C-alpha positions as CSV (number, residue, x, y, z in Angstrom):
1,M,0.1,0.0,-0.2
2,N,1.0,3.4,-0.9
3,I,0.7,5.5,1.5
4,P,2.5,8.5,-0.1
5,L,0.9,7.7,-2.6
6,I,-2.4,8.3,-1.1
7,F,-1.8,11.3,1.2
8,G,-0.7,13.1,-2.2
9,I,-4.3,12.2,-3.2
10,A,-6.3,13.5,-0.5
11,V,-4.4,16.5,-0.3
12,V,-5.2,16.9,-4.0
13,A,-9.2,16.0,-2.7
14,L,-9.0,18.7,-0.2
15,L,-7.6,21.3,-2.5
16,L,-10.3,20.7,-5.2
17,I,-13.6,20.1,-2.7
18,L,-13.0,22.7,-0.2
19,P,-12.7,25.9,-2.5
20,A,-15.9,24.3,-4.0
21,V,-17.8,24.2,-1.1
22,K,-19.9,27.8,0.1
23,I,-21.7,27.8,3.1
24,V,-24.3,30.8,2.4
25,W,-25.9,32.2,6.0
26,Q,-29.8,32.9,6.2
27,Y,-29.1,36.6,6.0
28,Q,-26.7,36.3,3.3
29,R,-26.8,35.7,-0.7
30,G,-23.7,34.8,-2.4
31,V,-23.7,36.6,-6.2
32,V,-21.3,34.1,-8.3
33,F,-18.4,35.2,-11.0
34,R,-16.2,32.2,-13.6
35,F,-13.6,34.2,-15.1
36,G,-14.8,37.6,-14.0
37,K,-18.2,37.2,-15.9
38,L,-21.5,36.9,-13.4
39,V,-22.6,33.9,-13.7
40,G,-25.7,34.3,-10.8
41,E,-27.1,34.4,-7.5
42,R,-26.6,31.8,-4.4
43,G,-29.2,31.5,-2.2
44,P,-28.6,30.5,1.6
45,G,-27.4,27.0,2.5
46,F,-24.9,24.3,0.7
47,N,-23.4,25.3,-2.1
48,V,-21.0,24.4,-4.6
49,I,-19.6,26.5,-7.4
50,L,-16.3,25.2,-9.5
51,P,-12.9,25.8,-7.2
52,Y,-10.3,28.1,-8.8
53,I,-12.5,29.1,-11.8
54,D,-15.9,30.5,-10.0
55,R,-15.4,32.8,-7.3
56,M,-18.1,33.6,-4.9
57,I,-18.8,37.1,-3.0
58,K,-20.8,37.5,0.2
59,V,-23.6,39.9,0.7
60,D,-25.2,41.3,3.8
61,M,-29.0,41.5,3.1
62,R,-30.1,42.6,6.6
63,V,-30.8,46.4,7.5
64,E,-27.8,48.8,8.6
65,T,-27.2,51.5,10.5
66,L,-25.4,55.1,9.0
67,V,-25.5,58.4,10.9
68,V,-24.5,61.4,8.9
69,Q,-22.4,63.8,10.3
70,P,-23.4,66.8,11.5
71,Q,-23.2,69.3,8.3
72,E,-23.5,72.8,8.4
73,V,-26.3,73.8,6.4
74,I,-27.7,77.5,5.8
75,T,-31.8,78.1,5.8
76,R,-34.4,79.4,2.6
77,D,-34.3,82.0,5.3
78,N,-30.2,82.5,5.8
79,V,-30.2,81.1,9.3
80,T,-26.7,78.8,9.6
81,V,-27.6,75.5,11.4
82,Q,-26.1,72.2,12.6
83,V,-27.7,69.3,11.5
84,D,-27.1,65.8,11.8
85,A,-28.9,62.2,11.2
86,V,-29.2,58.6,10.7
87,I,-30.4,55.8,8.1
88,F,-31.8,52.6,7.9
89,F,-30.8,51.2,4.7
90,Q,-30.4,47.1,3.1
91,P,-29.0,45.7,-0.1
92,V,-32.7,44.2,-1.8
93,D,-30.5,43.2,-4.9
94,A,-27.1,41.4,-4.4
95,T,-26.0,41.7,-7.7
96,D,-26.7,45.4,-8.8
97,T,-25.2,45.9,-5.0
98,I,-21.5,44.2,-6.0
99,I,-21.5,45.3,-10.3
100,K,-23.0,49.1,-9.8
101,V,-21.3,50.5,-7.3
102,G,-17.7,49.9,-5.2
103,N,-18.8,50.4,-1.9
104,Y,-22.6,51.3,-1.3
105,A,-22.4,52.0,2.3
106,K,-20.0,55.0,1.3
107,A,-21.7,55.9,-1.8
108,T,-24.9,55.9,0.5
109,S,-23.3,57.8,2.9
110,Q,-22.1,60.6,0.7
111,I,-25.8,61.0,-1.0
112,A,-27.1,61.3,2.7
113,Q,-24.7,64.2,2.9
114,T,-25.2,66.0,0.1
115,T,-29.4,65.2,-0.1
116,L,-29.7,66.5,3.4
117,R,-28.2,70.0,3.0
118,S,-29.8,70.2,-0.4
119,V,-33.4,69.7,1.1
120,L,-32.6,71.5,4.2
121,G,-31.2,73.9,2.4
122,Q,-33.9,74.7,0.5
123,S,-36.7,74.7,3.7
124,D,-36.9,77.6,6.4
125,L,-36.3,77.2,10.8
126,D,-39.8,77.2,11.2
127,E,-40.3,74.1,8.8
128,L,-36.7,72.8,10.2
129,L,-38.2,73.0,13.6
130,S,-41.6,71.8,13.4
131,H,-42.2,69.8,10.5
132,R,-39.2,68.0,10.9
133,D,-41.8,64.6,9.6
134,K,-42.5,65.9,6.2
135,I,-38.1,67.4,6.0
136,N,-37.8,63.0,6.8
137,A,-39.9,61.8,4.1
138,R,-38.5,64.0,1.9
139,L,-34.9,63.1,2.7
140,R,-36.1,59.7,2.3
141,E,-37.7,59.5,-1.0
142,I,-34.5,61.3,-2.7
143,I,-32.1,59.0,-1.0
144,D,-34.5,56.1,-1.5
145,S,-34.0,57.0,-5.6
146,Q,-30.6,57.7,-5.4
147,T,-29.5,54.4,-4.5
148,E,-32.2,52.2,-5.8
149,P,-30.2,51.7,-9.1
150,W,-27.5,50.0,-6.5
151,G,-29.6,47.3,-5.6
152,V,-30.0,49.3,-2.2
153,K,-33.4,50.9,-0.1
154,A,-33.3,53.5,1.9
155,D,-36.2,52.5,5.0
156,I,-35.9,55.2,7.4
157,V,-34.5,59.0,7.8
158,E,-34.7,60.7,10.1
159,V,-33.4,64.1,11.3
160,K,-31.9,63.5,14.6
161,D,-30.6,66.9,16.3
162,V,-30.6,70.8,15.0
163,V,-28.3,72.9,16.9
164,L,-28.9,76.5,16.5
165,P,-25.9,78.9,17.1
166,E,-26.4,81.1,20.7
167,S,-27.3,84.3,19.8
168,L,-30.8,82.6,17.8
169,Q,-31.4,81.3,20.9
170,R,-31.5,83.7,22.7
171,V,-33.5,85.4,20.9
172,M,-35.9,82.5,20.4
173,S,-36.0,82.7,24.5
174,R,-37.1,85.1,24.4
175,Q,-40.0,85.6,22.3
176,A,-41.3,82.5,24.0
177,E,-41.0,84.4,27.1
178,A,-43.5,87.4,26.1
179,E,-45.2,85.0,24.0
180,R,-46.2,83.0,27.4
181,E,-46.8,87.1,28.8
182,K,-48.9,87.8,26.4
183,R,-51.1,84.7,27.0
184,A,-51.0,85.6,30.9
185,K,-52.0,89.3,30.0
186,I,-55.1,87.9,27.6
187,I,-56.5,85.9,30.2
188,H,-56.4,88.1,33.1
189,A,-58.5,90.6,30.9
190,E,-60.8,87.8,30.0
191,G,-61.7,86.6,33.5
192,E,-61.2,90.5,34.6
193,L,-64.3,90.9,31.6
194,I,-66.7,87.5,32.7
195,A,-65.9,88.9,36.6
196,S,-67.4,92.4,35.6
197,E,-70.0,90.8,33.7
198,S,-71.1,88.8,36.3
199,L,-70.6,91.7,39.1
200,A,-73.1,94.1,36.3
201,K,-76.1,91.1,36.0
202,A,-75.7,91.0,39.9
203,G,-75.9,94.4,40.8
204,D,-79.0,94.9,38.6
205,R,-80.8,92.4,40.3
206,L,-79.9,93.3,44.1
207,A,-81.1,97.1,42.9
208,A,-84.5,95.4,40.8
209,S,-85.1,93.3,44.5
210,P,-84.5,95.6,47.8
211,A,-85.2,92.5,50.0
212,S,-82.5,90.5,48.4
213,L,-80.0,93.8,48.8
214,Q,-80.6,93.4,52.5
215,L,-79.8,90.8,52.8
216,R,-77.1,90.3,50.7
217,Y,-75.9,93.3,53.1
218,M,-76.4,91.4,56.2
219,Q,-74.4,88.8,55.3
220,T,-71.7,91.2,54.6
221,L,-72.0,92.3,58.2
222,V,-72.1,88.6,59.1
223,E,-68.4,87.9,56.9
224,M,-66.9,91.1,58.8
225,A,-67.4,90.0,61.4
226,G,-66.1,86.8,61.8
227,E,-62.7,88.0,60.3
228,K,-62.1,90.9,62.3
229,N,-63.5,89.4,65.4
230,A,-65.5,92.6,66.4
231,T,-68.8,93.7,67.0
232,I,-70.8,95.7,64.6
233,L,-74.3,97.5,64.8
234,P,-75.4,97.4,61.6
235,I,-77.4,100.2,60.0
236,P,-81.0,99.5,57.8
237,L,-80.5,100.3,54.0
238,D,-83.3,102.7,54.0
239,L,-81.9,105.4,56.5
240,L,-78.7,105.5,55.3
241,R,-80.6,106.2,52.0
242,E,-81.9,109.0,53.6
243,F,-78.9,109.9,55.3
244,T,-77.3,110.3,51.9
245,K,-80.4,112.1,50.4
246,A,-80.0,114.4,52.9
247,F,-76.1,115.4,52.5
248,K,-76.7,115.9,49.4
């Protein structure tokens, strides 16, 4: 039995079999090239290719997160702000991702930065602060249309933070404080108006009913005596009226 021959055959078999066996995970897709030419795409599981002739490139199909670094943007109303964003994207076509772009993650990052500056430069500061959902939808639509030929889909685009200049922050703080004072004064004035209307109605009713006015007068005297802890001598209202007329 020729042991060296058997050993040589085993080594050759391993050199042929091992490169031919490819395991693709469930979240991956394998793109196969033969002599540099695209052959096809392989799904997850056990795959066999021609060793030293075929080459398989695996593509991770899971969602990736890309944080766009803070960008200095001038809004449409000439306010300079710093804005950063986060993008969730994933490859949906492994073949296009390999043959149409060199590095899809880096390319998506560059597209996101330029799109962020472009879209926010066409928006006002108020729109950026109060209607961020519309801006996010517009960013996602534009980025997705740019990356679609690469087999990449932008699922979510979110503007994370908007940093305003300190001078503008102070101005907005004073504006917000003035707005709060304005609302407080309006509410106070409305309360005074309602109270005066109620008092006017009460006065008219008491004037129309002398008995009710007398009862109210007695109730006021009782309240005053309880608060001041003193003795009060009630004077009839009729006597007060006669005294007033005589004084006049």
